[in-house]
KEPA-656003 format. One line per 4 residues: number of its first residue (from 1); their letters; for each residue x, y, z of N, C-alpha, C. Coordinates in steps of 0.1 Angstrom, whole numbers, plus 5000, padded with zeros to 4 digits. Example, Ala and Ser with C-alpha at 12.3 -4.5 7.8 and 13.67 -1.06 7.14 Angstrom:
2
1	as	5132,4943,5078,5123,4955,5078,5132,4967,5078; 5128,4978,5071,5137,4989,5071,5129,5000,5079
This chain:
255
1	xxxx	5402,7788,8547,5391,7784,8543,5378,7782,8556; 5383,7770,8565,5374,7767,8577,5374,7783,8583; 5383,7788,8586,5380,7801,8597,5371,7809,8587; 5369,7811,8573,5365,7817,8567,5346,7812,8569
5	xxxx	5346,7799,8568,5330,7793,8569,5325,7797,8583; 5336,7795,8593,5332,7799,8608,5328,7812,8608; 5334,7820,8601,5327,7834,8603,5313,7836,8595; 5311,7833,8585,5299,7829,8580,5286,7822,8585
9	xxxx	5291,7811,8592,5282,7804,8599,5277,7815,8611; 5290,7822,8620,5285,7832,8630,5274,7843,8625; 5279,7849,8611,5274,7857,8604,5254,7853,8603; 5252,7842,8601,5241,7834,8603,5236,7829,8610
13	xxxx	5241,7830,8623,5238,7826,8637,5235,7809,8638; 5242,7801,8632,5236,7792,8630,5245,7783,8644; 5240,7784,8656,5243,7781,8664,5250,7768,8669; 5237,7759,8662,5238,7743,8663,5254,7737,8655
17	xxxx	5257,7744,8644,5269,7742,8639,5283,7743,8644; 5279,7756,8652,5291,7762,8659,5293,7754,8670; 5283,7751,8676,5286,7743,8687,5292,7729,8687; 5293,7724,8673,5297,7714,8669,5311,7717,8658
21	xxxx	5317,7726,8661,5322,7729,8646,5333,7720,8647; 5341,7716,8660,5356,7708,8661,5348,7695,8653; 5339,7689,8653,5335,7678,8648,5334,7678,8632; 5327,7690,8627,5319,7690,8614,5328,7701,8605
25	xxxx	5341,7704,8610,5344,7716,8603,5350,7710,8590; 5357,7694,8591,5361,7689,8578,5350,7684,8570; 5341,7686,8574,5331,7678,8563,5330,7684,8550; 5326,7676,8540,5328,7681,8525,5315,7691,8521
29	xxxx	5301,7685,8528,5290,7692,8529,5288,7705,8532; 5300,7709,8543,5297,7724,8549,5295,7733,8542; 5307,7733,8534,5306,7746,8520,5288,7746,8516; 5290,7736,8509,5274,7738,8503,5262,7740,8513
33	xxxx	5263,7736,8524,5253,7736,8533,5252,7757,8538; 5264,7759,8540,5265,7773,8546,5258,7782,8530; 5264,7776,8517,5258,7784,8506,5247,7784,8507; 5240,7774,8504,5225,7772,8504,5217,7781,8515
37	xxxx	5220,7780,8530,5214,7789,8535,5215,7805,8537; 5231,7809,8530,5228,7822,8527,5223,7827,8517; 5222,7819,8505,5212,7818,8491,5198,7824,8495; 5193,7811,8503,5180,7814,8509,5173,7823,8516
41	xxxx	5185,7828,8527,5180,7840,8536,5181,7850,8525; 5187,7853,8518,5189,7864,8506,5179,7865,8502; 5171,7854,8493,5161,7855,8487,5150,7859,8496; 5149,7851,8508,5136,7856,8518,5138,7873,8522
45	xxxx	5148,7879,8520,5148,7886,8525,5146,7900,8515; 5150,7894,8502,5141,7901,8494,5130,7902,8488; 5122,7889,8492,5112,7889,8489,5101,7898,8503; 5105,7896,8513,5103,7905,8524,5104,7918,8527
49	xxxx	5114,7926,8519,5116,7939,8514,5109,7945,8505; 5105,7937,8494,5095,7938,8484,5083,7938,8488; 5079,7930,8495,5066,7931,8503,5064,7943,8510; 5071,7947,8518,5073,7954,8528,5071,7968,8517
53	xxxx	5078,7973,8506,5080,7982,8500,5067,7990,8494; 5055,7981,8491,5043,7984,8485,5047,7990,8474; 5055,7988,8461,5059,7994,8452,5047,7991,8438; 5041,7977,8441,5034,7976,8436,5041,7973,8415
57	xxxx	5031,7973,8403,5033,7971,8391,5042,7985,8388; 5049,7982,8377,5053,7994,8372,5060,7992,8358; 5062,7997,8350,5069,7996,8336,5082,8002,8342; 5093,7992,8333,5110,7992,8334,5112,8007,8328
61	xxxx	5121,8012,8336,5126,8025,8329,5132,8019,8319; 5137,8006,8315,5143,8005,8299,5133,8002,8291; 5123,8007,8293,5111,8007,8284,5100,8019,8283; 5106,8031,8293,5102,8043,8289,5108,8053,8277
65	xxxx	5098,8061,8275,5099,8070,8261,5106,8080,8265; 5121,8081,8265,5126,8091,8268,5124,8106,8257; 5119,8100,8244,5115,8113,8237,5102,8117,8235; 5093,8114,8243,5079,8116,8247,5081,8132,8254
69	xxxx	5088,8132,8265,5087,8144,8272,5096,8156,8266; 5088,8167,8267,5095,8181,8261,5108,8184,8270; 5106,8179,8286,5119,8185,8293,5122,8172,8305; 5131,8166,8305,5133,8158,8311,5149,8151,8311
73	xxxx	5153,8157,8325,5167,8153,8325,5174,8140,8328; 5178,8133,8314,5179,8115,8315,5187,8115,8325; 5197,8120,8323,5215,8117,8333,5208,8117,8346; 5200,8127,8349,5202,8129,8363,5194,8119,8370
77	xxxx	5182,8112,8361,5176,8100,8366,5185,8088,8365; 5192,8088,8356,5199,8077,8353,5208,8073,8364; 5215,8088,8371,5221,8088,8380,5215,8082,8395; 5202,8091,8394,5195,8081,8406,5194,8070,8406
81	xxxx	5194,8061,8396,5190,8047,8391,5204,8042,8404; 5215,8048,8404,5226,8042,8409,5226,8046,8423; 5219,8053,8432,5215,8055,8447,5225,8061,8452; 5231,8067,8447,5241,8076,8455,5234,8086,8464
85	xxxx	5221,8091,8460,5216,8099,8465,5212,8096,8482; 5212,8082,8483,5210,8074,8498,5224,8079,8507; 5236,8073,8499,5243,8078,8508,5248,8088,8515; 5240,8095,8504,5247,8114,8506,5236,8120,8514
89	xxxx	5222,8110,8516,5208,8116,8522,5207,8129,8519; 5201,8127,8502,5198,8139,8495,5183,8134,8489; 5175,8141,8493,5161,8140,8487,5163,8144,8473; 5152,8136,8465,5149,8140,8454,5136,8144,8454
93	xxxx	5132,8155,8446,5119,8158,8441,5117,8159,8426; 5106,8154,8420,5101,8151,8411,5091,8159,8406; 5089,8170,8393,5077,8179,8394,5074,8179,8381; 5060,8181,8381,5054,8178,8364,5041,8176,8362
97	xxxx	5035,8177,8353,5023,8177,8351,5018,8164,8353; 5003,8159,8351,4999,8147,8355,5004,8138,8343; 5006,8123,8347,5007,8113,8334,5020,8116,8324; 5032,8124,8334,5044,8128,8327,5056,8118,8331
101	xxxx	5054,8108,8340,5059,8096,8345,5070,8098,8356; 5066,8107,8367,5071,8107,8376,5071,8096,8385; 5057,8087,8386,5055,8074,8396,5065,8065,8387; 5065,8065,8374,5071,8054,8369,5087,8053,8371
105	xxxx	5093,8063,8373,5107,8070,8375,5108,8065,8388; 5097,8070,8398,5103,8070,8414,5099,8054,8420; 5092,8045,8410,5091,8034,8413,5101,8025,8408; 5105,8030,8399,5118,8021,8397,5129,8026,8404
109	xxxx	5135,8039,8410,5147,8039,8419,5142,8030,8427; 5131,8031,8435,5124,8024,8448,5129,8010,8448; 5125,8001,8434,5126,7989,8430,5145,7988,8432; 5152,7998,8425,5163,7993,8425,5172,7994,8438
113	xxxx	5164,8003,8451,5170,8001,8463,5165,7991,8471; 5153,7986,8470,5153,7973,8472,5160,7961,8468; 5165,7964,8455,5171,7951,8452,5186,7953,8457; 5192,7964,8461,5204,7964,8468,5207,7964,8482
117	xxxx	5192,7961,8487,5192,7960,8504,5188,7967,8512; 5182,7980,8505,5178,7989,8515,5159,7987,8518; 5157,7990,8528,5142,7991,8531,5138,8005,8527; 5126,7998,8520,5116,8014,8513,5104,8012,8514
121	xxxx	5097,8022,8515,5082,8023,8514,5077,8035,8503; 5069,8029,8493,5061,8039,8484,5049,8038,8488; 5042,8050,8492,5030,8055,8492,5026,8067,8486; 5013,8070,8484,5010,8083,8482,5007,8091,8492
125	xxxx	5010,8105,8488,5000,8115,8499,4993,8113,8507; 4981,8113,8497,4967,8110,8508,4967,8094,8512; 4973,8081,8507,4973,8078,8516,4980,8076,8531; 4995,8080,8529,5001,8087,8543,4994,8090,8551
129	xxxx	4987,8105,8546,4985,8115,8558,4970,8110,8561; 4963,8100,8553,4947,8095,8558,4951,8087,8569; 4958,8077,8567,4965,8068,8577,4967,8072,8588; 4977,8085,8589,4984,8091,8602,4972,8099,8611
133	xxxx	4961,8104,8600,4951,8109,8609,4937,8102,8611; 4939,8091,8607,4928,8080,8614,4933,8073,8625; 4947,8075,8631,4946,8068,8643,4940,8072,8656; 4940,8067,8664,4932,8065,8676,4939,8068,8687
137	xxxx	4944,8077,8694,4954,8080,8704,4967,8081,8700; 4975,8088,8712,4990,8093,8706,4998,8078,8706; 4995,8066,8711,5007,8057,8710,5007,8051,8696; 4991,8051,8692,4990,8047,8677,4994,8053,8666
141	xxxx	4995,8070,8669,5000,8080,8658,5014,8076,8660; 5019,8077,8670,5036,8073,8673,5041,8063,8666; 5035,8048,8668,5039,8039,8657,5038,8044,8645; 5028,8048,8638,5021,8049,8624,5037,8059,8623
145	xxxx	5039,8071,8628,5048,8080,8626,5061,8077,8624; 5066,8064,8633,5079,8056,8634,5077,8045,8618; 5065,8043,8617,5063,8031,8605,5069,8041,8594; 5063,8056,8592,5067,8064,8579,5082,8068,8580
149	xxxx	5087,8069,8594,5099,8077,8595,5112,8066,8593; 5108,8053,8595,5120,8043,8596,5127,8037,8584; 5119,8037,8572,5129,8030,8561,5138,8038,8556; 5147,8032,8550,5160,8040,8544,5153,8051,8532
153	xxxx	5147,8046,8526,5140,8051,8515,5125,8053,8515; 5121,8066,8519,5105,8069,8517,5104,8075,8502; 5094,8068,8498,5084,8077,8483,5075,8084,8486; 5069,8096,8485,5056,8100,8488,5052,8103,8473
157	xxxx	5040,8097,8470,5036,8102,8455,5024,8113,8457; 5022,8118,8444,5013,8129,8440,5009,8137,8451; 5017,8144,8458,5018,8158,8467,5012,8168,8458; 5001,8173,8460,4997,8184,8452,4983,8179,8444
161	xxxx	4981,8168,8446,4968,8163,8437,4955,8167,8446; 4955,8168,8457,4945,8168,8467,4949,8186,8477; 4938,8191,8483,4941,8197,8494,4939,8193,8507; 4948,8196,8518,4950,8191,8532,4945,8200,8540
165	xxxx	4941,8197,8554,4939,8206,8566,4954,8209,8571; 4955,8217,8579,4965,8223,8588,4968,8207,8595; 4962,8199,8597,4965,8190,8607,4974,8177,8598; 4968,8174,8588,4978,8167,8572,4993,8175,8575
169	xxxx	4992,8188,8569,5006,8193,8571,5014,8192,8582; 5006,8192,8596,5017,8191,8607,5021,8177,8606; 5016,8167,8603,5017,8152,8602,5028,8152,8590; 5029,8158,8578,5036,8160,8568,5050,8164,8574
173	xxxx	5050,8177,8580,5061,8184,8583,5070,8171,8594; 5058,8165,8605,5066,8158,8614,5076,8146,8608; 5069,8141,8595,5075,8128,8590,5091,8135,8583; 5089,8144,8578,5096,8149,8572,5110,8155,8580
177	xxxx	5105,8161,8589,5115,8163,8603,5126,8153,8608; 5120,8142,8610,5120,8133,8617,5133,8123,8608; 5131,8123,8592,5140,8120,8584,5150,8132,8578; 5151,8144,8582,5158,8152,8577,5174,8150,8585
181	xxxx	5180,8149,8572,5196,8149,8575,5200,8137,8576; 5190,8124,8581,5192,8110,8582,5189,8102,8573; 5177,8105,8565,5171,8093,8555,5168,8103,8542; 5171,8094,8532,5163,8104,8521,5151,8101,8517
185	xxxx	5142,8111,8512,5131,8110,8506,5127,8114,8492; 5121,8107,8484,5116,8109,8474,5099,8116,8470; 5098,8128,8466,5082,8134,8466,5083,8136,8451; 5071,8134,8447,5068,8138,8433,5056,8147,8435
189	xxxx	5052,8156,8426,5047,8165,8427,5042,8172,8418; 5028,8177,8412,5026,8184,8401,5024,8201,8406; 5032,8203,8416,5031,8215,8418,5043,8222,8423; 5048,8234,8420,5064,8242,8427,5061,8244,8438
193	xxxx	5071,8244,8445,5071,8248,8460,5066,8261,8459; 5061,8272,8452,5056,8283,8456,5040,8282,8454; 5037,8271,8450,5023,8264,8450,5019,8258,8463; 5027,8253,8470,5020,8241,8480,5015,8250,8491
197	xxxx	5010,8261,8490,5006,8269,8501,4988,8262,8497; 4987,8261,8483,4975,8259,8480,4972,8244,8481; 4980,8235,8483,4978,8221,8487,4976,8221,8504; 4981,8231,8512,4982,8231,8525,4977,8246,8530
201	xxxx	4965,8249,8525,4958,8261,8529,4960,8267,8545; 4966,8275,8543,4968,8286,8560,4978,8277,8569; 4982,8266,8564,4990,8260,8575,5006,8265,8579; 5011,8271,8589,5019,8276,8591,5032,8273,8588
205	xxxx	5032,8257,8585,5045,8249,8589,5050,8247,8573; 5042,8253,8561,5046,8250,8549,5062,8254,8546; 5066,8267,8546,5076,8270,8547,5085,8263,8554; 5084,8258,8566,5097,8253,8572,5099,8239,8568
209	xxxx	5085,8230,8559,5085,8215,8558,5091,8221,8542; 5090,8231,8531,5096,8229,8520,5112,8233,8523; 5118,8242,8532,5128,8244,8538,5135,8230,8541; 5131,8221,8546,5135,8209,8552,5137,8197,8538
213	xxxx	5127,8197,8532,5126,8192,8518,5137,8196,8509; 5139,8210,8508,5148,8211,8494,5164,8214,8501; 5164,8217,8511,5180,8215,8519,5186,8197,8514; 5194,8202,8506,5202,8188,8501,5193,8176,8493
217	xxxx	5189,8186,8482,5178,8177,8476,5181,8180,8460; 5176,8173,8448,5178,8174,8437,5166,8174,8432; 5163,8187,8424,5148,8189,8417,5151,8188,8402; 5141,8178,8402,5141,8178,8385,5129,8178,8380
221	xxxx	5127,8185,8372,5113,8187,8363,5111,8179,8351; 5099,8173,8353,5096,8165,8341,5082,8172,8333; 5085,8176,8320,5076,8185,8311,5070,8175,8302; 5055,8173,8299,5052,8163,8289,5039,8162,8291
225	xxxx	5030,8159,8280,5018,8159,8279,5016,8144,8287; 5002,8141,8289,5000,8128,8295,5005,8116,8288; 5012,8110,8294,5021,8097,8287,5006,8086,8287; 4997,8085,8298,4986,8079,8301,4976,8078,8287
229	xxxx	4974,8091,8287,4967,8098,8274,4970,8090,8259; 4983,8093,8259,4992,8087,8247,4988,8071,8246; 4993,8065,8254,4992,8053,8253,4979,8047,8250; 4966,8055,8260,4953,8050,8258,4948,8055,8240
233	xxxx	4955,8065,8239,4949,8065,8225,4957,8058,8214; 4966,8053,8219,4973,8042,8209,4966,8032,8207; 4961,8027,8220,4954,8013,8222,4945,8016,8213; 4935,8025,8214,4923,8028,8207,4924,8027,8193
237	xxxx	4936,8031,8189,4938,8032,8175,4939,8017,8166; 4952,8011,8177,4951,7995,8176,4940,7987,8171; 4928,7991,8184,4915,7987,8184,4909,7990,8170; 4909,8002,8165,4900,8007,8154,4909,7999,8142
241	xxxx	4922,7996,8142,4925,7991,8129,4922,7975,8131; 4925,7967,8141,4916,7956,8140,4903,7955,8138; 4895,7962,8141,4883,7960,8136,4879,7960,8125; 4891,7971,8119,4887,7974,8103,4892,7962,8095
245	xxxx	4899,7953,8101,4904,7944,8092,4894,7933,8093; 4889,7929,8107,4878,7919,8109,4866,7921,8102; 4867,7935,8096,4854,7939,8091,4855,7936,8073; 4868,7937,8070,4871,7939,8056,4887,7929,8055
249	xxxx	4885,7916,8058,4899,7908,8055,4904,7908,8043; 4896,7908,8033,4900,7907,8020,4908,7919,8015; 4906,7932,8017,4913,7945,8018,4924,7943,8023; 4924,7936,8036,4939,7934,8044,4947,7928,8038
253	xxx	4940,7919,8035,4954,7907,8025,4957,7914,8016; 4951,7924,8003,4958,7930,7995,4961,7938,7997; 4964,7945,8008,4975,7958,8014,4990,7948,8020
């Protein structure tokens, strides 16, 4: 028991305790103190990873309407939530029309990765590429490239919603190449890979970019009408009903 506590104290780098270990190792409060320190550091680490991940608000997958999409491999997505792809260093590509739930699914996977202790970064393609091109000087650019290359899991949302220059394409290729076969990336897109030439017109690196992303990746299509539009219509109907009841309270009670 004492040896186990000593190992835990070393892992926590509690040098003050270790320096006086012979004096305190039999103290009844020692176990509680180390437990408190481990719990607090774990809590602070989780908060730090969540803050750094920039996941933002999202709907839990438990509330996802699986009956809404016309096409969606639920088993594959639930398997992604187990995070086996991180150990396998396999990319995930989610593609489908706007509002189909790609971002919600990605944020749920990202959150699960943070909970399991992984470093995660969630960003949109526009945010990342504009951030990279805005850097003044090579040193600043290299620091930003490292920032996006370093996390265990990088999630790039909304690839295909805007068109980009050759410079943007080269920078995305640089990020993907640095992570290639070392760290997994999740991409959401509304374009098939055959259409990526429209995202990066005239960029010579598009074929190589797609080749690195597709190698050791799982590609999942989600085909659905816009879920955001569906929710908006449902909210409007509820408000209409509420206004009717407010105008005709007697009729509502009779029903």
